[in-house]
C-alpha positions, -999 to 999 in steps of 0.1 A, spaced: -624 476 -305 -649 447 -303 -667 464 -271 -669 497 -286 -682 485 -319 -708 466 -299 -719 493 -280 -724 517 -308 -741 491 -330 -762 481 -303 -775 519 -299 -781 520 -336 -794 486 -347 -804 464 -318 -840 474 -323 -840 469 -360 -816 439 -370 -809 405 -357 -783 385 -373 -747 383 -384 -727 413 -392 -692 423 -401 -673 456 -396 -647 464 -422 -614 480 -406 -581 491 -419 -547 501 -411 -538 535 -425 -503 551 -427 -503 585 -412 -479 612 -400 -482 597 -365 -476 563 -377 -498 533 -384 -534 538 -371 -565 517 -372 -595 531 -388 -621 513 -369 -651 514 -391 -651 515 -429 -684 498 -435 -710 477 -417 -721 447 -435 -756 434 -422 -749 399 -434 -725 369 -432 -691 381 -446 -664 361 -465 -644 364 -435 -672 348 -412 -676 320 -440 -640 313 -439 -637 309 -402 -666 285 -403 -651 264 -429 -619 263 -412 -637 254 -378 -653 226 -395 -624 213 -414 -598 217 -385 -621 212 -355 -613 248 -341 -636 264 -315 -662 289 -327 -646 325 -322 -679 344 -336 -711 352 -319 -739 373 -332 -739 406 -315 -778 409 -314 -803 383 -310 
């Protein structure tokens, strides 16, 4: 999913935006079972999830898992 989102967002945003972003996704119950809805919203900012991982990394000396897509 990361590679697909990166490819699609690069096509639309690379020339216009540089910085952190978040992609909201959700699991949806369907007649076929639980499925992933891959893009509910794109946030062109540092999200609370991003901040929480940053704080956890600083507090527990975790490696960085987030990298900007563009820039």
